[in-house]
A tleap script that builds the chain and sets N, CA, C and O, in Angstrom:
source leaprc.protein.ff14SB
mol = sequence {
  NMET ARG THR ALA VAL LEU LEU CYS ALA ALA
  ALA ALA PHE ALA CYS LYS GLY SER PHE GLY
  THR PRO PRO TYR ALA ALA VAL GLN THR GLY
  GLY ASN PRO ASP ARG GLY GLY GLU VAL ILE
  ARG ALA ARG ARG CYS GLY ALA CYS HIE VAL
  ILE PRO GLY ILE ARG GLY ALA HIE GLY VAL
  VAL ALA PRO PRO LEU THR GLN PHE ALA LEU
  ARG THR TYR ILE GLY GLY GLU VAL PRO ASN
  THR PRO GLN ASN LEU VAL ARG TRP ILE ARG
  ASP PRO HIE GLU ILE GLU PRO ARG THR ALA
  MET PRO ASN LEU GLY LEU SER ASP PRO GLU
  ALA ARG ASP VAL ALA ALA TYR LEU TYR THR
  LEU CARG
}
set mol.1.N position { 22.555 148.258 128.124 }
set mol.1.CA position { 23.254 147.673 129.013 }
set mol.1.C position { 23.269 147.213 129.360 }
set mol.1.O position { 23.900 146.263 128.897 }
set mol.2.N position { 22.569 146.997 130.907 }
set mol.2.CA position { 23.043 146.228 131.870 }
set mol.2.C position { 22.877 144.759 131.526 }
set mol.2.O position { 23.554 143.745 131.699 }
set mol.3.N position { 21.236 145.163 130.743 }
set mol.3.CA position { 20.811 143.400 130.254 }
set mol.3.C position { 21.307 142.836 129.152 }
set mol.3.O position { 20.810 141.827 128.651 }
set mol.4.N position { 22.769 143.706 128.488 }
set mol.4.CA position { 23.291 143.137 127.618 }
set mol.4.C position { 25.133 142.146 128.593 }
set mol.4.O position { 25.948 141.351 128.126 }
set mol.5.N position { 25.050 142.579 129.529 }
set mol.5.CA position { 26.071 142.200 130.851 }
set mol.5.C position { 25.815 140.930 130.642 }
set mol.5.O position { 26.356 140.069 129.948 }
set mol.6.N position { 24.306 140.950 131.817 }
set mol.6.CA position { 24.093 139.912 132.070 }
set mol.6.C position { 23.735 138.604 131.530 }
set mol.6.O position { 24.332 137.541 131.698 }
set mol.7.N position { 22.702 138.830 130.874 }
set mol.7.CA position { 22.904 137.513 129.213 }
set mol.7.C position { 24.000 137.027 128.605 }
set mol.7.O position { 23.920 136.025 127.895 }
set mol.8.N position { 25.615 137.935 128.891 }
set mol.8.CA position { 26.502 137.574 128.431 }
set mol.8.C position { 27.376 136.395 129.056 }
set mol.8.O position { 27.932 135.441 128.510 }
set mol.9.N position { 27.280 136.925 130.840 }
set mol.9.CA position { 27.071 136.775 131.838 }
set mol.9.C position { 26.952 135.074 132.034 }
set mol.9.O position { 27.766 134.157 131.921 }
set mol.10.N position { 25.602 135.143 132.364 }
set mol.10.CA position { 24.221 134.339 132.120 }
set mol.10.C position { 24.779 132.979 130.909 }
set mol.10.O position { 24.815 131.851 131.400 }
set mol.11.N position { 25.246 133.136 129.193 }
set mol.11.CA position { 26.069 131.907 128.284 }
set mol.11.C position { 26.648 131.626 128.701 }
set mol.11.O position { 26.797 130.450 128.368 }
set mol.12.N position { 28.003 132.169 130.159 }
set mol.12.CA position { 29.071 132.762 129.539 }
set mol.12.C position { 29.212 131.315 131.136 }
set mol.12.O position { 29.552 130.177 130.813 }
set mol.13.N position { 29.008 131.524 132.166 }
set mol.13.CA position { 27.714 130.233 133.525 }
set mol.13.C position { 27.914 129.388 132.311 }
set mol.13.O position { 28.856 128.602 132.205 }
set mol.14.N position { 26.824 129.608 131.224 }
set mol.14.CA position { 25.621 128.109 131.532 }
set mol.14.C position { 26.724 126.710 130.298 }
set mol.14.O position { 26.554 125.492 130.235 }
set mol.15.N position { 27.983 127.780 129.359 }
set mol.15.CA position { 28.810 127.638 128.423 }
set mol.15.C position { 30.419 126.114 129.347 }
set mol.15.O position { 31.621 125.946 129.139 }
set mol.16.N position { 29.632 125.604 130.058 }
set mol.16.CA position { 29.947 124.144 130.285 }
set mol.16.C position { 29.460 122.989 130.438 }
set mol.16.O position { 28.230 122.985 130.407 }
set mol.17.N position { 30.055 121.778 130.626 }
set mol.17.CA position { 29.558 120.800 129.786 }
set mol.17.C position { 29.141 119.854 130.421 }
set mol.17.O position { 28.923 120.316 131.541 }
set mol.18.N position { 28.792 118.410 130.416 }
set mol.18.CA position { 27.642 117.347 131.251 }
set mol.18.C position { 28.995 117.765 132.563 }
set mol.18.O position { 30.091 118.317 132.460 }
set mol.19.N position { 28.288 117.221 133.655 }
set mol.19.CA position { 28.336 117.042 134.733 }
set mol.19.C position { 29.551 118.462 135.870 }
set mol.19.O position { 30.112 118.548 136.962 }
set mol.20.N position { 29.337 119.214 134.675 }
set mol.20.CA position { 29.475 120.390 135.687 }
set mol.20.C position { 31.378 120.887 134.890 }
set mol.20.O position { 31.915 121.850 135.437 }
set mol.21.N position { 32.048 120.301 133.897 }
set mol.21.CA position { 33.146 120.073 132.952 }
set mol.21.C position { 32.917 121.665 132.638 }
set mol.21.O position { 32.193 122.294 131.866 }
set mol.22.N position { 33.854 121.982 133.580 }
set mol.22.CA position { 34.050 123.807 133.277 }
set mol.22.C position { 34.871 124.046 131.517 }
set mol.22.O position { 35.863 123.420 131.145 }
set mol.23.N position { 34.262 124.898 130.842 }
set mol.23.CA position { 34.606 125.515 129.708 }
set mol.23.C position { 36.119 125.030 129.170 }
set mol.23.O position { 36.464 124.377 128.186 }
set mol.24.N position { 37.049 125.809 130.552 }
set mol.24.CA position { 38.653 126.271 130.770 }
set mol.24.C position { 39.031 124.716 131.950 }
set mol.24.O position { 39.687 124.886 132.978 }
set mol.25.N position { 38.366 122.991 131.457 }
set mol.25.CA position { 38.643 122.496 131.912 }
set mol.25.C position { 40.615 122.122 132.135 }
set mol.25.O position { 41.338 121.799 133.077 }
set mol.26.N position { 40.795 122.403 130.701 }
set mol.26.CA position { 42.105 122.298 129.838 }
set mol.26.C position { 43.696 122.791 131.122 }
set mol.26.O position { 44.838 122.438 131.416 }
set mol.27.N position { 42.291 124.135 131.569 }
set mol.27.CA position { 43.991 124.634 132.288 }
set mol.27.C position { 43.899 123.706 133.840 }
set mol.27.O position { 44.858 123.313 134.505 }
set mol.28.N position { 42.662 123.550 134.086 }
set mol.28.CA position { 42.612 122.025 135.666 }
set mol.28.C position { 43.698 121.230 135.378 }
set mol.28.O position { 44.585 121.178 136.230 }
set mol.29.N position { 43.850 120.451 134.122 }
set mol.29.CA position { 44.688 119.195 133.930 }
set mol.29.C position { 46.520 120.131 134.383 }
set mol.29.O position { 47.406 119.713 135.128 }
set mol.30.N position { 46.486 121.056 133.806 }
set mol.30.CA position { 47.980 121.425 133.961 }
set mol.30.C position { 48.668 121.038 132.829 }
set mol.30.O position { 49.896 121.103 132.774 }
set mol.31.N position { 47.911 120.601 131.832 }
set mol.31.CA position { 48.687 120.621 131.156 }
set mol.31.C position { 49.084 120.702 129.309 }
set mol.31.O position { 49.611 119.701 128.824 }
set mol.32.N position { 48.890 121.525 128.688 }
set mol.32.CA position { 49.159 122.062 127.326 }
set mol.32.C position { 47.930 120.870 126.031 }
set mol.32.O position { 47.883 119.650 125.877 }
set mol.33.N position { 47.107 122.085 125.342 }
set mol.33.CA position { 46.638 121.475 123.974 }
set mol.33.C position { 47.714 121.035 123.043 }
set mol.33.O position { 47.731 119.909 122.545 }
set mol.34.N position { 48.614 121.956 122.821 }
set mol.34.CA position { 49.800 121.893 121.819 }
set mol.34.C position { 50.582 120.912 121.875 }
set mol.34.O position { 51.282 120.696 120.886 }
set mol.35.N position { 50.694 119.971 123.134 }
set mol.35.CA position { 51.010 119.199 123.011 }
set mol.35.C position { 50.455 118.173 123.032 }
set mol.35.O position { 50.969 117.265 122.379 }
set mol.36.N position { 49.337 117.930 123.694 }
set mol.36.CA position { 48.206 116.697 123.674 }
set mol.36.C position { 48.398 116.553 122.205 }
set mol.36.O position { 48.872 115.473 121.852 }
set mol.37.N position { 48.180 117.252 121.463 }
set mol.37.CA position { 47.911 116.914 119.787 }
set mol.37.C position { 49.266 115.915 119.593 }
set mol.37.O position { 49.438 114.914 118.897 }
set mol.38.N position { 49.669 116.250 120.021 }
set mol.38.CA position { 51.987 115.901 119.596 }
set mol.38.C position { 51.587 114.149 119.941 }
set mol.38.O position { 52.002 113.259 119.199 }
set mol.39.N position { 50.582 113.814 121.386 }
set mol.39.CA position { 50.952 112.836 122.190 }
set mol.39.C position { 50.569 112.066 121.327 }
set mol.39.O position { 51.153 111.174 120.712 }
set mol.40.N position { 48.378 112.880 121.265 }
set mol.40.CA position { 48.624 111.613 120.680 }
set mol.40.C position { 48.797 111.081 119.147 }
set mol.40.O position { 48.288 110.015 118.802 }
set mol.41.N position { 49.524 111.869 118.282 }
set mol.41.CA position { 49.296 111.708 116.996 }
set mol.41.C position { 50.831 110.240 117.205 }
set mol.41.O position { 51.000 109.064 116.885 }
set mol.42.N position { 51.467 111.160 117.808 }
set mol.42.CA position { 52.815 109.682 118.654 }
set mol.42.C position { 52.288 108.405 118.650 }
set mol.42.O position { 52.708 107.409 118.062 }
set mol.43.N position { 51.586 108.501 119.173 }
set mol.43.CA position { 50.695 107.278 119.945 }
set mol.43.C position { 49.182 106.553 119.354 }
set mol.43.O position { 48.336 105.932 119.997 }
set mol.44.N position { 49.218 106.893 117.909 }
set mol.44.CA position { 48.904 106.891 118.001 }
set mol.44.C position { 47.585 105.892 117.992 }
set mol.44.O position { 47.329 104.699 117.826 }
set mol.45.N position { 46.725 107.488 118.355 }
set mol.45.CA position { 45.724 107.159 119.377 }
set mol.45.C position { 44.358 106.443 118.146 }
set mol.45.O position { 43.637 105.447 118.082 }
set mol.46.N position { 44.635 107.721 117.324 }
set mol.46.CA position { 44.055 107.699 115.486 }
set mol.46.C position { 43.201 106.708 115.648 }
set mol.46.O position { 41.985 106.785 115.826 }
set mol.47.N position { 43.951 105.668 115.572 }
set mol.47.CA position { 43.964 103.770 115.056 }
set mol.47.C position { 43.068 103.544 115.756 }
set mol.47.O position { 42.040 103.553 115.078 }
set mol.48.N position { 42.890 103.358 116.673 }
set mol.48.CA position { 40.935 103.351 117.564 }
set mol.48.C position { 40.219 103.789 117.551 }
set mol.48.O position { 39.102 103.368 117.249 }
set mol.49.N position { 40.748 105.626 118.110 }
set mol.49.CA position { 39.700 107.069 118.073 }
set mol.49.C position { 39.442 107.480 116.521 }
set mol.49.O position { 40.055 107.222 115.486 }
set mol.50.N position { 38.717 107.945 116.698 }
set mol.50.CA position { 38.587 109.609 115.388 }
set mol.50.C position { 38.822 110.543 117.025 }
set mol.50.O position { 38.810 110.393 118.247 }
set mol.51.N position { 39.025 111.541 115.941 }
set mol.51.CA position { 39.498 112.038 117.115 }
set mol.51.C position { 39.656 113.873 115.968 }
set mol.51.O position { 40.280 114.119 114.936 }
set mol.52.N position { 38.800 114.692 116.806 }
set mol.52.CA position { 38.837 116.022 115.531 }
set mol.52.C position { 39.974 116.501 115.796 }
set mol.52.O position { 40.347 116.507 116.969 }
set mol.53.N position { 40.938 117.107 114.594 }
set mol.53.CA position { 41.801 117.840 114.920 }
set mol.53.C position { 43.324 116.687 114.825 }
set mol.53.O position { 44.436 117.215 114.809 }
set mol.54.N position { 43.233 115.585 114.785 }
set mol.54.CA position { 44.499 114.025 114.676 }
set mol.54.C position { 44.381 113.895 113.291 }
set mol.54.O position { 43.392 113.227 112.990 }
set mol.55.N position { 45.385 114.508 111.830 }
set mol.55.CA position { 45.521 113.900 110.781 }
set mol.55.C position { 45.366 112.276 110.993 }
set mol.55.O position { 46.185 111.709 111.717 }
set mol.56.N position { 44.434 111.618 110.433 }
set mol.56.CA position { 44.400 110.565 110.031 }
set mol.56.C position { 43.825 109.958 111.058 }
set mol.56.O position { 43.956 108.760 110.806 }
set mol.57.N position { 42.959 110.132 112.621 }
set mol.57.CA position { 42.436 109.388 113.614 }
set mol.57.C position { 40.418 109.170 112.505 }
set mol.57.O position { 39.298 109.595 112.220 }
set mol.58.N position { 41.153 108.471 112.436 }
set mol.58.CA position { 39.540 107.971 112.005 }
set mol.58.C position { 38.945 106.416 111.951 }
set mol.58.O position { 38.369 105.874 111.008 }
set mol.59.N position { 39.496 105.484 114.182 }
set mol.59.CA position { 39.526 104.957 113.698 }
set mol.59.C position { 38.824 104.541 114.525 }
set mol.59.O position { 39.047 105.061 115.618 }
set mol.60.N position { 37.320 103.143 114.516 }
set mol.60.CA position { 36.855 102.572 114.713 }
set mol.60.C position { 36.281 101.717 115.899 }
set mol.60.O position { 35.139 101.439 116.266 }
set mol.61.N position { 37.788 101.356 116.433 }
set mol.61.CA position { 37.677 100.526 117.416 }
set mol.61.C position { 36.870 100.670 119.265 }
set mol.61.O position { 36.258 100.070 120.148 }
set mol.62.N position { 37.398 101.751 118.919 }
set mol.62.CA position { 37.341 102.760 120.410 }
set mol.62.C position { 35.706 103.776 119.974 }
set mol.62.O position { 35.044 103.988 118.958 }
set mol.63.N position { 35.656 104.135 121.328 }
set mol.63.CA position { 34.163 105.274 120.908 }
set mol.63.C position { 35.059 106.617 120.615 }
set mol.63.O position { 36.061 107.149 121.093 }
set mol.64.N position { 34.122 106.860 119.555 }
set mol.64.CA position { 35.019 108.425 119.034 }
set mol.64.C position { 34.684 109.580 120.440 }
set mol.64.O position { 33.877 109.589 121.371 }
set mol.65.N position { 36.045 110.684 119.861 }
set mol.65.CA position { 36.112 111.554 120.906 }
set mol.65.C position { 35.387 112.801 120.743 }
set mol.65.O position { 35.539 113.786 121.465 }
set mol.66.N position { 34.726 112.725 119.926 }
set mol.66.CA position { 34.207 114.169 119.149 }
set mol.66.C position { 33.984 114.718 120.502 }
set mol.66.O position { 33.804 113.899 121.403 }
set mol.67.N position { 33.964 116.286 120.854 }
set mol.67.CA position { 32.609 117.136 121.917 }
set mol.67.C position { 32.824 116.108 123.011 }
set mol.67.O position { 31.878 115.711 123.691 }
set mol.68.N position { 34.648 115.475 123.263 }
set mol.68.CA position { 34.692 115.247 124.190 }
set mol.68.C position { 34.527 115.907 125.684 }
set mol.68.O position { 34.125 115.215 126.619 }
set mol.69.N position { 34.737 116.770 125.785 }
set mol.69.CA position { 34.551 117.756 126.801 }
set mol.69.C position { 33.308 118.039 127.232 }
set mol.69.O position { 33.136 118.544 128.341 }
set mol.70.N position { 32.232 117.727 126.355 }
set mol.70.CA position { 30.895 118.122 127.257 }
set mol.70.C position { 30.292 116.410 127.327 }
set mol.70.O position { 29.090 116.217 127.143 }
set mol.71.N position { 31.132 115.359 127.574 }
set mol.71.CA position { 30.273 114.138 128.004 }
set mol.71.C position { 30.644 114.472 129.046 }
set mol.71.O position { 31.523 115.256 129.405 }
set mol.72.N position { 29.389 113.359 129.972 }
set mol.72.CA position { 28.826 113.486 131.169 }
set mol.72.C position { 30.150 111.874 131.979 }
set mol.72.O position { 30.560 111.889 133.140 }
set mol.73.N position { 30.387 111.097 131.256 }
set mol.73.CA position { 31.748 110.104 132.161 }
set mol.73.C position { 32.643 110.147 130.685 }
set mol.73.O position { 32.700 110.588 129.537 }
set mol.74.N position { 33.362 109.197 131.862 }
set mol.74.CA position { 34.639 108.640 131.717 }
set mol.74.C position { 34.645 107.839 131.233 }
set mol.74.O position { 34.630 106.980 132.115 }
set mol.75.N position { 34.669 106.965 129.553 }
set mol.75.CA position { 34.856 105.163 130.036 }
set mol.75.C position { 33.409 104.533 130.551 }
set mol.75.O position { 33.432 103.527 131.260 }
set mol.76.N position { 32.239 105.106 130.204 }
set mol.76.CA position { 31.385 104.666 131.273 }
set mol.76.C position { 31.052 105.292 132.990 }
set mol.76.O position { 30.118 105.940 133.462 }
set mol.77.N position { 32.312 104.728 133.570 }
set mol.77.CA position { 32.883 104.222 134.754 }
set mol.77.C position { 33.117 105.859 135.384 }
set mol.77.O position { 31.920 105.871 135.670 }
set mol.78.N position { 33.592 107.223 135.843 }
set mol.78.CA position { 33.661 107.859 136.714 }
set mol.78.C position { 33.085 109.275 135.886 }
set mol.78.O position { 32.817 109.400 134.691 }
set mol.79.N position { 33.022 110.085 136.785 }
set mol.79.CA position { 33.388 111.887 136.048 }
set mol.79.C position { 33.535 111.990 135.170 }
set mol.79.O position { 33.988 110.906 134.802 }
set mol.80.N position { 33.471 112.742 134.224 }
set mol.80.CA position { 33.980 113.713 132.927 }
set mol.80.C position { 34.965 114.825 133.896 }
set mol.80.O position { 35.021 115.843 133.205 }
set mol.81.N position { 35.847 115.091 135.335 }
set mol.81.CA position { 36.460 116.183 135.795 }
set mol.81.C position { 37.930 115.527 135.517 }
set mol.81.O position { 38.290 114.365 135.708 }
set mol.82.N position { 38.917 117.022 134.832 }
set mol.82.CA position { 40.149 117.240 135.196 }
set mol.82.C position { 40.653 116.183 135.342 }
set mol.82.O position { 41.190 115.594 134.404 }
set mol.83.N position { 40.591 115.697 136.582 }
set mol.83.CA position { 41.881 114.681 138.023 }
set mol.83.C position { 40.911 113.101 136.554 }
set mol.83.O position { 41.274 112.512 135.536 }
set mol.84.N position { 40.092 113.131 137.126 }
set mol.84.CA position { 38.978 111.466 136.517 }
set mol.84.C position { 39.900 111.056 134.905 }
set mol.84.O position { 40.421 109.951 134.761 }
set mol.85.N position { 39.972 112.317 133.641 }
set mol.85.CA position { 40.480 111.848 133.040 }
set mol.85.C position { 41.920 111.539 132.811 }
set mol.85.O position { 42.234 110.688 131.979 }
set mol.86.N position { 42.917 112.262 133.589 }
set mol.86.CA position { 44.002 112.707 133.490 }
set mol.86.C position { 45.077 110.796 133.956 }
set mol.86.O position { 46.083 110.204 133.565 }
set mol.87.N position { 43.468 110.522 135.423 }
set mol.87.CA position { 43.436 109.001 136.019 }
set mol.87.C position { 43.645 107.910 134.932 }
set mol.87.O position { 44.673 107.247 134.794 }
set mol.88.N position { 42.076 107.787 133.886 }
set mol.88.CA position { 42.092 107.281 132.913 }
set mol.88.C position { 42.855 106.982 132.150 }
set mol.88.O position { 42.921 105.794 131.833 }
set mol.89.N position { 44.094 108.341 131.309 }
set mol.89.CA position { 44.774 108.165 130.430 }
set mol.89.C position { 46.213 107.556 130.991 }
set mol.89.O position { 47.249 107.174 130.449 }
set mol.90.N position { 45.740 107.665 132.360 }
set mol.90.CA position { 47.365 106.556 132.837 }
set mol.90.C position { 47.233 105.592 132.779 }
set mol.90.O position { 48.089 104.876 132.258 }
set mol.91.N position { 46.073 105.095 133.299 }
set mol.91.CA position { 46.303 103.785 133.754 }
set mol.91.C position { 44.346 103.854 133.165 }
set mol.91.O position { 43.771 104.921 133.376 }
set mol.92.N position { 43.907 103.228 132.798 }
set mol.92.CA position { 42.827 102.738 132.650 }
set mol.92.C position { 42.079 101.732 132.938 }
set mol.92.O position { 40.855 101.611 132.896 }
set mol.93.N position { 42.889 101.027 133.229 }
set mol.93.CA position { 42.628 99.533 133.890 }
set mol.93.C position { 42.048 99.369 135.806 }
set mol.93.O position { 41.392 98.612 136.522 }
set mol.94.N position { 43.087 101.051 135.905 }
set mol.94.CA position { 43.010 101.736 137.782 }
set mol.94.C position { 41.378 101.895 137.673 }
set mol.94.O position { 40.614 101.842 138.637 }
set mol.95.N position { 41.084 102.056 136.606 }
set mol.95.CA position { 39.083 102.500 137.018 }
set mol.95.C position { 38.314 101.489 136.262 }
set mol.95.O position { 37.357 101.064 136.909 }
set mol.96.N position { 38.417 101.105 135.374 }
set mol.96.CA position { 37.847 99.767 135.317 }
set mol.96.C position { 38.874 98.984 134.661 }
set mol.96.O position { 39.820 99.479 134.047 }
set mol.97.N position { 38.640 97.641 134.822 }
set mol.97.CA position { 39.957 96.528 135.295 }
set mol.97.C position { 39.677 95.515 133.704 }
set mol.97.O position { 40.442 94.631 133.320 }
set mol.98.N position { 37.792 96.157 132.661 }
set mol.98.CA position { 38.106 95.145 132.133 }
set mol.98.C position { 38.078 95.922 130.825 }
set mol.98.O position { 37.877 95.155 129.884 }
set mol.99.N position { 38.255 97.582 130.345 }
set mol.99.CA position { 38.688 97.438 129.935 }
set mol.99.C position { 39.554 97.252 128.344 }
set mol.99.O position { 40.632 96.659 128.318 }
set mol.100.N position { 38.859 97.898 126.925 }
set mol.100.CA position { 39.700 97.336 126.708 }
set mol.100.C position { 41.302 98.350 125.403 }
set mol.100.O position { 42.033 97.988 124.481 }
set mol.101.N position { 41.005 99.877 126.320 }
set mol.101.CA position { 41.700 100.299 126.815 }
set mol.101.C position { 42.462 99.882 127.039 }
set mol.101.O position { 42.394 99.041 127.935 }
set mol.102.N position { 44.415 100.293 126.072 }
set mol.102.CA position { 45.484 99.778 126.549 }
set mol.102.C position { 45.565 101.030 127.326 }
set mol.102.O position { 45.010 102.122 127.211 }
set mol.103.N position { 46.675 100.399 128.388 }
set mol.103.CA position { 47.721 101.440 128.884 }
set mol.103.C position { 49.153 102.192 128.433 }
set mol.103.O position { 50.226 101.785 128.877 }
set mol.104.N position { 49.098 102.908 127.850 }
set mol.104.CA position { 50.490 102.904 126.303 }
set mol.104.C position { 51.462 103.695 127.425 }
set mol.104.O position { 52.349 104.281 126.805 }
set mol.105.N position { 51.528 103.808 128.217 }
set mol.105.CA position { 52.664 104.226 129.818 }
set mol.105.C position { 52.579 105.886 129.550 }
set mol.105.O position { 53.643 106.300 129.090 }
set mol.106.N position { 51.915 106.567 129.667 }
set mol.106.CA position { 52.312 107.806 129.447 }
set mol.106.C position { 52.572 108.037 130.530 }
set mol.106.O position { 51.929 107.524 131.446 }
set mol.107.N position { 53.928 109.152 130.818 }
set mol.107.CA position { 53.904 110.185 131.526 }
set mol.107.C position { 52.811 110.840 132.234 }
set mol.107.O position { 51.863 111.345 131.632 }
set mol.108.N position { 52.957 110.839 133.823 }
set mol.108.CA position { 52.349 112.076 134.054 }
set mol.108.C position { 51.784 113.580 133.427 }
set mol.108.O position { 50.658 114.070 133.339 }
set mol.109.N position { 53.470 114.157 132.952 }
set mol.109.CA position { 53.178 115.498 132.038 }
set mol.109.C position { 51.871 114.687 130.958 }
set mol.109.O position { 50.683 114.950 130.771 }
set mol.110.N position { 52.847 113.559 130.386 }
set mol.110.CA position { 51.740 113.717 128.454 }
set mol.110.C position { 50.079 113.364 129.320 }
set mol.110.O position { 48.928 113.611 128.960 }
set mol.111.N position { 50.390 112.983 130.030 }
set mol.111.CA position { 48.343 111.863 130.272 }
set mol.111.C position { 48.303 114.157 130.267 }
set mol.111.O position { 47.886 114.912 129.388 }
set mol.112.N position { 48.557 114.288 130.823 }
set mol.112.CA position { 47.560 116.410 131.549 }
set mol.112.C position { 47.928 116.578 130.394 }
set mol.112.O position { 46.791 116.635 129.925 }
set mol.113.N position { 48.870 116.766 129.128 }
set mol.113.CA position { 48.314 117.322 127.906 }
set mol.113.C position { 47.707 116.411 127.306 }
set mol.113.O position { 46.712 116.248 128.012 }
set mol.114.N position { 47.640 115.683 126.441 }
set mol.114.CA position { 46.404 114.713 126.694 }
set mol.114.C position { 45.303 115.218 126.652 }
set mol.114.O position { 44.692 115.458 125.611 }
set mol.115.N position { 44.960 115.414 127.639 }
set mol.115.CA position { 43.660 115.542 128.856 }
set mol.115.C position { 43.562 117.329 128.277 }
set mol.115.O position { 42.356 117.572 128.335 }
set mol.116.N position { 43.952 118.015 128.005 }
set mol.116.CA position { 44.128 119.078 128.064 }
set mol.116.C position { 43.637 119.157 126.668 }
set mol.116.O position { 42.598 119.817 126.704 }
set mol.117.N position { 43.855 118.857 125.674 }
set mol.117.CA position { 43.261 118.494 124.390 }
set mol.117.C position { 42.289 117.760 124.004 }
set mol.117.O position { 41.491 117.976 123.091 }
set mol.118.N position { 42.357 116.920 124.679 }
set mol.118.CA position { 40.020 116.749 125.012 }
set mol.118.C position { 38.934 117.622 125.332 }
set mol.118.O position { 37.728 117.540 125.099 }
set mol.119.N position { 39.872 118.769 126.119 }
set mol.119.CA position { 38.796 119.513 126.981 }
set mol.119.C position { 38.496 120.858 125.466 }
set mol.119.O position { 37.705 121.782 125.276 }
set mol.120.N position { 39.492 120.315 124.805 }
set mol.120.CA position { 39.422 121.800 123.842 }
set mol.120.C position { 38.088 121.197 122.545 }
set mol.120.O position { 37.574 121.848 121.635 }
set mol.121.N position { 37.811 119.438 123.035 }
set mol.121.CA position { 37.218 118.896 121.233 }
set mol.121.C position { 35.280 119.552 122.844 }
set mol.121.O position { 35.014 119.322 124.024 }
set mol.122.N position { 34.648 120.321 121.714 }
set mol.122.CA position { 33.480 120.677 121.774 }
set mol.122.C position { 32.370 120.575 121.159 }
set mol.122.O position { 31.366 121.135 121.600 }
savepdb mol mol.pdb
quit
């Protein structure tokens, strides 16, 4: 019994993304993944990205967002942390001035919701 408990604890600890992204990072964003999916659909992020769980999100202009929570970097520039992801979603040019990703004019709550959704992609 003790061995089984230790194995479960070790597995839970090991289930985190690259660069230490916690498995429940969506909670750390302060956002709601369901609302994030709605924002992603409304802003048509799938016109550029492949986004699992978003109908019609088959874009090939930008990188696919499959398994986003497991990625080490955001936009190849900053560590994949909840704080950095919210910053990137709100204003990608603040982090990488030459990025092709547009500033979509999302509010802070919208950016937090989108970040929460992206952290469900494992």
